[in-house]
A tleap script that builds the chain and sets N, CA, C and O, in Angstrom:
source leaprc.protein.ff14SB
mol = sequence {
  NMET TYR ASP PHE SER THR ILE LEU ALA ARG
  LEU LYS GLU LEU LEU ALA ARG GLU THR GLN
  LYS LYS LYS ILE LYS ASP LYS GLU VAL ALA
  ALA ALA LEU ASP LEU THR PRO GLU TYR PHE
  ALA VAL ILE LYS LYS ARG GLY LYS ILE PRO
  TYR GLU ALA LEU LEU ARG PHE ALA VAL ARG
  ARG ARG ILE SER ALA ASN TRP LEU ILE GLY
  GLY GLN LEU PRO VAL TYR LEU ASP ALA VAL
  ASP SER LEU SER GLU ASN ARG TYR ASN LYS
  SER CALA
}
set mol.1.N position { 59.086 -121.486 -39.503 }
set mol.1.CA position { 60.163 -120.712 -38.925 }
set mol.1.C position { 61.246 -120.513 -39.982 }
set mol.1.O position { 61.516 -121.410 -40.779 }
set mol.2.N position { 61.843 -119.374 -39.983 }
set mol.2.CA position { 62.876 -119.057 -40.959 }
set mol.2.C position { 64.234 -119.492 -40.439 }
set mol.2.O position { 64.468 -119.529 -39.232 }
set mol.3.N position { 65.119 -119.820 -41.358 }
set mol.3.CA position { 66.432 -120.345 -41.020 }
set mol.3.C position { 67.514 -119.315 -41.341 }
set mol.3.O position { 67.617 -118.842 -42.472 }
set mol.4.N position { 68.322 -118.973 -40.330 }
set mol.4.CA position { 69.371 -117.964 -40.501 }
set mol.4.C position { 70.325 -118.326 -41.629 }
set mol.4.O position { 70.683 -117.464 -42.432 }
set mol.5.N position { 70.738 -119.574 -41.704 }
set mol.5.CA position { 71.727 -119.961 -42.717 }
set mol.5.C position { 71.163 -119.846 -44.133 }
set mol.5.O position { 71.902 -119.520 -45.062 }
set mol.6.N position { 69.887 -120.103 -44.311 }
set mol.6.CA position { 69.261 -119.966 -45.624 }
set mol.6.C position { 69.181 -118.494 -46.022 }
set mol.6.O position { 69.469 -118.141 -47.166 }
set mol.7.N position { 68.796 -117.650 -45.094 }
set mol.7.CA position { 68.729 -116.211 -45.354 }
set mol.7.C position { 70.121 -115.679 -45.661 }
set mol.7.O position { 70.299 -114.882 -46.582 }
set mol.8.N position { 71.108 -116.122 -44.887 }
set mol.8.CA position { 72.489 -115.693 -45.104 }
set mol.8.C position { 72.978 -116.114 -46.488 }
set mol.8.O position { 73.678 -115.354 -47.157 }
set mol.9.N position { 72.619 -117.303 -46.913 }
set mol.9.CA position { 73.013 -117.779 -48.246 }
set mol.9.C position { 72.398 -116.910 -49.339 }
set mol.9.O position { 73.073 -116.584 -50.315 }
set mol.10.N position { 71.119 -116.526 -49.190 }
set mol.10.CA position { 70.480 -115.644 -50.171 }
set mol.10.C position { 71.169 -114.287 -50.215 }
set mol.10.O position { 71.418 -113.727 -51.282 }
set mol.11.N position { 71.466 -113.778 -49.031 }
set mol.11.CA position { 72.122 -112.476 -48.940 }
set mol.11.C position { 73.508 -112.506 -49.574 }
set mol.11.O position { 73.880 -111.590 -50.308 }
set mol.12.N position { 74.267 -113.552 -49.292 }
set mol.12.CA position { 75.609 -113.682 -49.882 }
set mol.12.C position { 75.526 -113.860 -51.393 }
set mol.12.O position { 76.356 -113.328 -52.130 }
set mol.13.N position { 74.530 -114.606 -51.854 }
set mol.13.CA position { 74.337 -114.786 -53.299 }
set mol.13.C position { 74.065 -113.442 -53.975 }
set mol.13.O position { 74.625 -113.144 -55.029 }
set mol.14.N position { 73.210 -112.645 -53.365 }
set mol.14.CA position { 72.876 -111.337 -53.902 }
set mol.14.C position { 74.098 -110.417 -53.910 }
set mol.14.O position { 74.372 -109.753 -54.910 }
set mol.15.N position { 74.826 -110.380 -52.800 }
set mol.15.CA position { 76.020 -109.531 -52.718 }
set mol.15.C position { 77.096 -109.986 -53.702 }
set mol.15.O position { 77.796 -109.157 -54.284 }
set mol.16.N position { 77.230 -111.291 -53.889 }
set mol.16.CA position { 78.209 -111.812 -54.847 }
set mol.16.C position { 77.845 -111.378 -56.259 }
set mol.16.O position { 78.715 -111.009 -57.048 }
set mol.17.N position { 76.554 -111.425 -56.570 }
set mol.17.CA position { 76.098 -110.987 -57.892 }
set mol.17.C position { 76.361 -109.494 -58.097 }
set mol.17.O position { 76.810 -109.073 -59.163 }
set mol.18.N position { 76.074 -108.701 -57.062 }
set mol.18.CA position { 76.264 -107.250 -57.164 }
set mol.18.C position { 77.732 -106.863 -57.276 }
set mol.18.O position { 78.081 -105.960 -58.037 }
set mol.19.N position { 78.594 -107.541 -56.521 }
set mol.19.CA position { 80.013 -107.175 -56.495 }
set mol.19.C position { 80.849 -107.994 -57.461 }
set mol.19.O position { 82.028 -107.705 -57.668 }
set mol.20.N position { 80.250 -109.009 -58.050 }
set mol.20.CA position { 80.924 -109.933 -58.965 }
set mol.20.C position { 82.109 -110.639 -58.296 }
set mol.20.O position { 83.125 -110.920 -58.933 }
set mol.21.N position { 81.952 -110.917 -56.998 }
set mol.21.CA position { 82.938 -111.698 -56.250 }
set mol.21.C position { 82.422 -113.121 -56.136 }
set mol.21.O position { 81.215 -113.367 -56.147 }
set mol.22.N position { 83.368 -114.061 -56.027 }
set mol.22.CA position { 82.957 -115.456 -55.865 }
set mol.22.C position { 82.583 -115.767 -54.429 }
set mol.22.O position { 81.675 -116.558 -54.174 }
set mol.23.N position { 83.277 -115.148 -53.498 }
set mol.23.CA position { 83.043 -115.447 -52.083 }
set mol.23.C position { 82.831 -114.147 -51.324 }
set mol.23.O position { 83.622 -113.211 -51.434 }
set mol.24.N position { 81.763 -114.104 -50.559 }
set mol.24.CA position { 81.442 -112.949 -49.724 }
set mol.24.C position { 81.734 -113.323 -48.278 }
set mol.24.O position { 81.276 -114.350 -47.778 }
set mol.25.N position { 82.501 -112.474 -47.626 }
set mol.25.CA position { 82.863 -112.726 -46.228 }
set mol.25.C position { 81.796 -112.172 -45.294 }
set mol.25.O position { 81.021 -111.284 -45.652 }
set mol.26.N position { 81.783 -112.723 -44.092 }
set mol.26.CA position { 80.803 -112.278 -43.099 }
set mol.26.C position { 80.929 -110.790 -42.804 }
set mol.26.O position { 79.921 -110.127 -42.563 }
set mol.27.N position { 82.144 -110.254 -42.819 }
set mol.27.CA position { 82.309 -108.820 -42.534 }
set mol.27.C position { 81.660 -107.976 -43.629 }
set mol.27.O position { 81.209 -106.862 -43.361 }
set mol.28.N position { 81.606 -108.491 -44.859 }
set mol.28.CA position { 80.937 -107.777 -45.948 }
set mol.28.C position { 79.420 -107.823 -45.765 }
set mol.28.O position { 78.724 -106.850 -46.054 }
set mol.29.N position { 78.924 -108.939 -45.291 }
set mol.29.CA position { 77.493 -109.059 -44.995 }
set mol.29.C position { 77.132 -108.105 -43.865 }
set mol.29.O position { 76.126 -107.399 -43.939 }
set mol.30.N position { 77.953 -108.084 -42.821 }
set mol.30.CA position { 77.708 -107.187 -41.692 }
set mol.30.C position { 77.666 -105.739 -42.167 }
set mol.30.O position { 76.787 -104.981 -41.758 }
set mol.31.N position { 78.602 -105.350 -43.021 }
set mol.31.CA position { 78.631 -103.978 -43.541 }
set mol.31.C position { 77.386 -103.680 -44.364 }
set mol.31.O position { 76.822 -102.590 -44.261 }
set mol.32.N position { 76.953 -104.632 -45.177 }
set mol.32.CA position { 75.751 -104.435 -46.004 }
set mol.32.C position { 74.513 -104.251 -45.139 }
set mol.32.O position { 73.584 -103.539 -45.519 }
set mol.33.N position { 74.501 -104.893 -43.978 }
set mol.33.CA position { 73.357 -104.794 -43.067 }
set mol.33.C position { 73.517 -103.674 -42.046 }
set mol.33.O position { 72.665 -103.502 -41.174 }
set mol.34.N position { 74.605 -102.911 -42.149 }
set mol.34.CA position { 74.914 -101.847 -41.178 }
set mol.34.C position { 75.032 -102.384 -39.755 }
set mol.34.O position { 74.567 -101.759 -38.802 }
set mol.35.N position { 75.659 -103.549 -39.628 }
set mol.35.CA position { 75.920 -104.158 -38.321 }
set mol.35.C position { 77.425 -104.240 -38.121 }
set mol.35.O position { 78.183 -104.306 -39.089 }
set mol.36.N position { 77.851 -104.234 -36.880 }
set mol.36.CA position { 79.281 -104.421 -36.629 }
set mol.36.C position { 79.623 -105.885 -36.881 }
set mol.36.O position { 78.778 -106.759 -36.687 }
set mol.37.N position { 80.844 -106.159 -37.307 }
set mol.37.CA position { 81.238 -107.549 -37.514 }
set mol.37.C position { 81.116 -108.394 -36.237 }
set mol.37.O position { 80.786 -109.578 -36.293 }
set mol.38.N position { 81.383 -107.773 -35.104 }
set mol.38.CA position { 81.299 -108.490 -33.829 }
set mol.38.C position { 79.854 -108.903 -33.521 }
set mol.38.O position { 79.585 -110.041 -33.137 }
set mol.39.N position { 78.937 -107.956 -33.699 }
set mol.39.CA position { 77.530 -108.253 -33.449 }
set mol.39.C position { 77.026 -109.304 -34.444 }
set mol.39.O position { 76.282 -110.211 -34.072 }
set mol.40.N position { 77.435 -109.176 -35.704 }
set mol.40.CA position { 77.022 -110.156 -36.702 }
set mol.40.C position { 77.513 -111.550 -36.323 }
set mol.40.O position { 76.777 -112.526 -36.471 }
set mol.41.N position { 78.746 -111.654 -35.838 }
set mol.41.CA position { 79.297 -112.953 -35.433 }
set mol.41.C position { 78.454 -113.572 -34.309 }
set mol.41.O position { 78.205 -114.778 -34.306 }
set mol.42.N position { 78.023 -112.745 -33.366 }
set mol.42.CA position { 77.223 -113.228 -32.237 }
set mol.42.C position { 75.864 -113.741 -32.725 }
set mol.42.O position { 75.440 -114.834 -32.350 }
set mol.43.N position { 75.182 -112.946 -33.564 }
set mol.43.CA position { 73.858 -113.387 -34.006 }
set mol.43.C position { 73.952 -114.587 -34.945 }
set mol.43.O position { 73.051 -115.425 -34.982 }
set mol.44.N position { 75.038 -114.664 -35.699 }
set mol.44.CA position { 75.223 -115.826 -36.574 }
set mol.44.C position { 75.403 -117.089 -35.730 }
set mol.44.O position { 74.817 -118.131 -36.020 }
set mol.45.N position { 76.210 -116.981 -34.699 }
set mol.45.CA position { 76.456 -118.133 -33.816 }
set mol.45.C position { 75.161 -118.589 -33.141 }
set mol.45.O position { 74.928 -119.786 -32.974 }
set mol.46.N position { 74.325 -117.626 -32.757 }
set mol.46.CA position { 73.065 -117.948 -32.080 }
set mol.46.C position { 71.929 -118.283 -33.048 }
set mol.46.O position { 70.883 -118.790 -32.643 }
set mol.47.N position { 72.152 -117.992 -34.336 }
set mol.47.CA position { 71.104 -118.229 -35.320 }
set mol.47.C position { 69.978 -117.218 -35.229 }
set mol.47.O position { 68.859 -117.484 -35.668 }
set mol.48.N position { 70.275 -116.044 -34.653 }
set mol.48.CA position { 69.269 -114.995 -34.471 }
set mol.48.C position { 69.170 -114.173 -35.759 }
set mol.48.O position { 70.170 -113.632 -36.231 }
set mol.49.N position { 67.994 -114.083 -36.309 }
set mol.49.CA position { 67.791 -113.371 -37.571 }
set mol.49.C position { 67.608 -111.876 -37.283 }
set mol.49.O position { 66.739 -111.497 -36.498 }
set mol.50.N position { 68.428 -111.028 -37.919 }
set mol.50.CA position { 68.314 -109.574 -37.704 }
set mol.50.C position { 67.252 -108.967 -38.631 }
set mol.50.O position { 67.580 -108.308 -39.618 }
set mol.51.N position { 65.992 -109.196 -38.303 }
set mol.51.CA position { 64.889 -108.795 -39.184 }
set mol.51.C position { 64.932 -107.311 -39.547 }
set mol.51.O position { 64.776 -106.956 -40.715 }
set mol.52.N position { 65.140 -106.452 -38.564 }
set mol.52.CA position { 65.131 -105.017 -38.839 }
set mol.52.C position { 66.235 -104.641 -39.830 }
set mol.52.O position { 65.997 -103.871 -40.761 }
set mol.53.N position { 67.424 -105.176 -39.634 }
set mol.53.CA position { 68.533 -104.889 -40.548 }
set mol.53.C position { 68.245 -105.445 -41.946 }
set mol.53.O position { 68.555 -104.797 -42.945 }
set mol.54.N position { 67.660 -106.626 -42.018 }
set mol.54.CA position { 67.310 -107.214 -43.305 }
set mol.54.C position { 66.262 -106.376 -44.036 }
set mol.54.O position { 66.352 -106.179 -45.248 }
set mol.55.N position { 65.279 -105.889 -43.300 }
set mol.55.CA position { 64.242 -105.066 -43.917 }
set mol.55.C position { 64.803 -103.744 -44.417 }
set mol.55.O position { 64.438 -103.287 -45.500 }
set mol.56.N position { 65.691 -103.121 -43.636 }
set mol.56.CA position { 66.331 -101.874 -44.089 }
set mol.56.C position { 67.149 -102.131 -45.351 }
set mol.56.O position { 67.106 -101.342 -46.295 }
set mol.57.N position { 67.893 -103.236 -45.367 }
set mol.57.CA position { 68.686 -103.613 -46.537 }
set mol.57.C position { 67.784 -103.789 -47.747 }
set mol.57.O position { 68.089 -103.288 -48.830 }
set mol.58.N position { 66.681 -104.496 -47.571 }
set mol.58.CA position { 65.755 -104.759 -48.668 }
set mol.58.C position { 65.171 -103.459 -49.224 }
set mol.58.O position { 65.061 -103.301 -50.440 }
set mol.59.N position { 64.803 -102.543 -48.356 }
set mol.59.CA position { 64.241 -101.267 -48.796 }
set mol.59.C position { 65.279 -100.462 -49.575 }
set mol.59.O position { 64.974 -99.915 -50.635 }
set mol.60.N position { 66.495 -100.390 -49.056 }
set mol.60.CA position { 67.565 -99.628 -49.735 }
set mol.60.C position { 67.865 -100.183 -51.118 }
set mol.60.O position { 68.109 -99.420 -52.052 }
set mol.61.N position { 67.850 -101.494 -51.258 }
set mol.61.CA position { 68.232 -102.135 -52.515 }
set mol.61.C position { 67.049 -102.466 -53.423 }
set mol.61.O position { 67.228 -102.995 -54.521 }
set mol.62.N position { 65.829 -102.148 -52.953 }
set mol.62.CA position { 64.606 -102.497 -53.698 }
set mol.62.C position { 64.528 -103.988 -53.963 }
set mol.62.O position { 64.181 -104.439 -55.054 }
set mol.63.N position { 64.868 -104.740 -52.916 }
set mol.63.CA position { 64.808 -106.189 -52.936 }
set mol.63.C position { 63.541 -106.599 -52.186 }
set mol.63.O position { 63.170 -105.962 -51.200 }
set mol.64.N position { 62.896 -107.629 -52.636 }
set mol.64.CA position { 61.719 -108.125 -51.946 }
set mol.64.C position { 62.130 -108.751 -50.615 }
set mol.64.O position { 62.926 -109.689 -50.577 }
set mol.65.N position { 61.583 -108.223 -49.536 }
set mol.65.CA position { 61.849 -108.797 -48.216 }
set mol.65.C position { 61.284 -110.211 -48.138 }
set mol.65.O position { 61.828 -111.059 -47.431 }
set mol.66.N position { 60.197 -110.469 -48.860 }
set mol.66.CA position { 59.629 -111.822 -48.902 }
set mol.66.C position { 60.625 -112.799 -49.515 }
set mol.66.O position { 60.725 -113.944 -49.073 }
set mol.67.N position { 61.363 -112.351 -50.531 }
set mol.67.CA position { 62.379 -113.217 -51.129 }
set mol.67.C position { 63.556 -113.381 -50.175 }
set mol.67.O position { 64.015 -114.498 -49.937 }
set mol.68.N position { 64.041 -112.277 -49.633 }
set mol.68.CA position { 65.226 -112.315 -48.782 }
set mol.68.C position { 65.006 -113.201 -47.557 }
set mol.68.O position { 65.873 -113.999 -47.201 }
set mol.69.N position { 63.876 -113.063 -46.932 }
set mol.69.CA position { 63.625 -113.801 -45.696 }
set mol.69.C position { 62.957 -115.154 -45.960 }
set mol.69.O position { 63.310 -116.154 -45.334 }
set mol.70.N position { 62.000 -115.186 -46.879 }
set mol.70.CA position { 61.224 -116.406 -47.053 }
set mol.70.C position { 61.407 -117.147 -48.360 }
set mol.70.O position { 60.870 -118.242 -48.529 }
set mol.71.N position { 62.152 -116.573 -49.286 }
set mol.71.CA position { 62.406 -117.252 -50.541 }
set mol.71.C position { 61.328 -117.092 -51.609 }
set mol.71.O position { 61.394 -117.740 -52.653 }
set mol.72.N position { 60.330 -116.230 -51.358 }
set mol.72.CA position { 59.268 -116.025 -52.337 }
set mol.72.C position { 59.737 -115.104 -53.458 }
set mol.72.O position { 60.459 -114.137 -53.218 }
set mol.73.N position { 59.322 -115.412 -54.676 }
set mol.73.CA position { 59.653 -114.565 -55.823 }
set mol.73.C position { 58.632 -113.449 -55.937 }
set mol.73.O position { 57.511 -113.620 -55.457 }
set mol.74.N position { 58.951 -112.330 -56.538 }
set mol.74.CA position { 60.164 -111.978 -57.261 }
set mol.74.C position { 61.248 -111.476 -56.324 }
set mol.74.O position { 60.990 -111.118 -55.175 }
set mol.75.N position { 62.465 -111.459 -56.845 }
set mol.75.CA position { 63.608 -110.992 -56.069 }
set mol.75.C position { 63.598 -109.473 -55.995 }
set mol.75.O position { 63.735 -108.893 -54.918 }
set mol.76.N position { 63.435 -108.833 -57.149 }
set mol.76.CA position { 63.509 -107.370 -57.219 }
set mol.76.C position { 62.118 -106.767 -57.300 }
set mol.76.O position { 61.241 -107.302 -57.980 }
set mol.77.N position { 61.918 -105.664 -56.613 }
set mol.77.CA position { 60.617 -105.024 -56.579 }
set mol.77.C position { 60.280 -104.328 -57.888 }
set mol.77.O position { 59.108 -104.056 -58.147 }
set mol.78.N position { 61.263 -104.035 -58.714 }
set mol.78.CA position { 60.993 -103.405 -60.002 }
set mol.78.C position { 60.068 -104.283 -60.846 }
set mol.78.O position { 59.241 -103.767 -61.599 }
set mol.79.N position { 60.201 -105.580 -60.727 }
set mol.79.CA position { 59.320 -106.496 -61.449 }
set mol.79.C position { 57.882 -106.337 -60.968 }
set mol.79.O position { 56.946 -106.393 -61.766 }
set mol.80.N position { 57.712 -106.144 -59.692 }
set mol.80.CA position { 56.375 -105.948 -59.121 }
set mol.80.C position { 55.816 -104.610 -59.573 }
set mol.80.O position { 54.635 -104.514 -59.909 }
set mol.81.N position { 56.657 -103.565 -59.586 }
set mol.81.CA position { 56.203 -102.249 -60.026 }
set mol.81.C position { 55.664 -102.295 -61.448 }
set mol.81.O position { 54.614 -101.718 -61.728 }
set mol.82.N position { 56.363 -102.968 -62.344 }
set mol.82.CA position { 55.902 -103.021 -63.730 }
set mol.82.C position { 54.613 -103.834 -63.849 }
set mol.82.O position { 53.753 -103.508 -64.667 }
set mol.83.N position { 54.471 -104.876 -63.050 }
set mol.83.CA position { 53.222 -105.642 -63.061 }
set mol.83.C position { 52.066 -104.787 -62.562 }
set mol.83.O position { 50.974 -104.826 -63.130 }
set mol.84.N position { 52.297 -104.020 -61.511 }
set mol.84.CA position { 51.251 -103.164 -60.946 }
set mol.84.C position { 50.838 -102.097 -61.939 }
set mol.84.O position { 49.650 -101.809 -62.086 }
set mol.85.N position { 51.816 -101.503 -62.628 }
set mol.85.CA position { 51.504 -100.465 -63.601 }
set mol.85.C position { 50.635 -101.036 -64.715 }
set mol.85.O position { 49.666 -100.402 -65.134 }
set mol.86.N position { 50.972 -102.219 -65.191 }
set mol.86.CA position { 50.186 -102.837 -66.262 }
set mol.86.C position { 48.777 -103.181 -65.787 }
set mol.86.O position { 47.814 -103.043 -66.541 }
set mol.87.N position { 48.659 -103.618 -64.562 }
set mol.87.CA position { 47.365 -104.059 -64.042 }
set mol.87.C position { 46.439 -102.881 -63.763 }
set mol.87.O position { 45.245 -102.951 -64.053 }
set mol.88.N position { 46.977 -101.802 -63.204 }
set mol.88.CA position { 46.123 -100.716 -62.727 }
set mol.88.C position { 46.046 -99.524 -63.669 }
set mol.88.O position { 45.231 -98.629 -63.448 }
set mol.89.N position { 46.859 -99.483 -64.700 }
set mol.89.CA position { 46.847 -98.340 -65.598 }
set mol.89.C position { 46.208 -98.667 -66.944 }
set mol.89.O position { 46.538 -98.044 -67.953 }
set mol.90.N position { 45.314 -99.619 -66.967 }
set mol.90.CA position { 44.602 -99.956 -68.204 }
set mol.90.C position { 43.523 -98.918 -68.455 }
set mol.90.O position { 42.866 -98.445 -67.527 }
set mol.91.N position { 43.353 -98.576 -69.716 }
set mol.91.CA position { 42.281 -97.637 -70.038 }
set mol.91.C position { 40.940 -98.367 -70.046 }
set mol.91.O position { 40.841 -99.534 -70.426 }
set mol.92.N position { 39.948 -97.661 -69.626 }
set mol.92.CA position { 38.615 -98.264 -69.565 }
set mol.92.C position { 37.894 -98.154 -70.881 }
set mol.92.O position { 36.757 -98.612 -71.002 }
savepdb mol mol.pdb
quit
């Protein structure tokens, strides 16, 4: 089972890196996920993971949803794209 607080920590870490801020507020996370701050507060309190919002965020940012939700590497899909190109574009 996935843990909301762990996913939230990954998301805040990513947003902090992108914005070069030390601390990311919940309202900034809500905005990044296209959720209202009120709704985000409710799901955070309940520990309910907003999978659909996380997946949309991952697609927009080219972030691996496997990393965001489950912690699997790589973080960015560009790394996967370059691996795929090298693997499948070899001359015979």
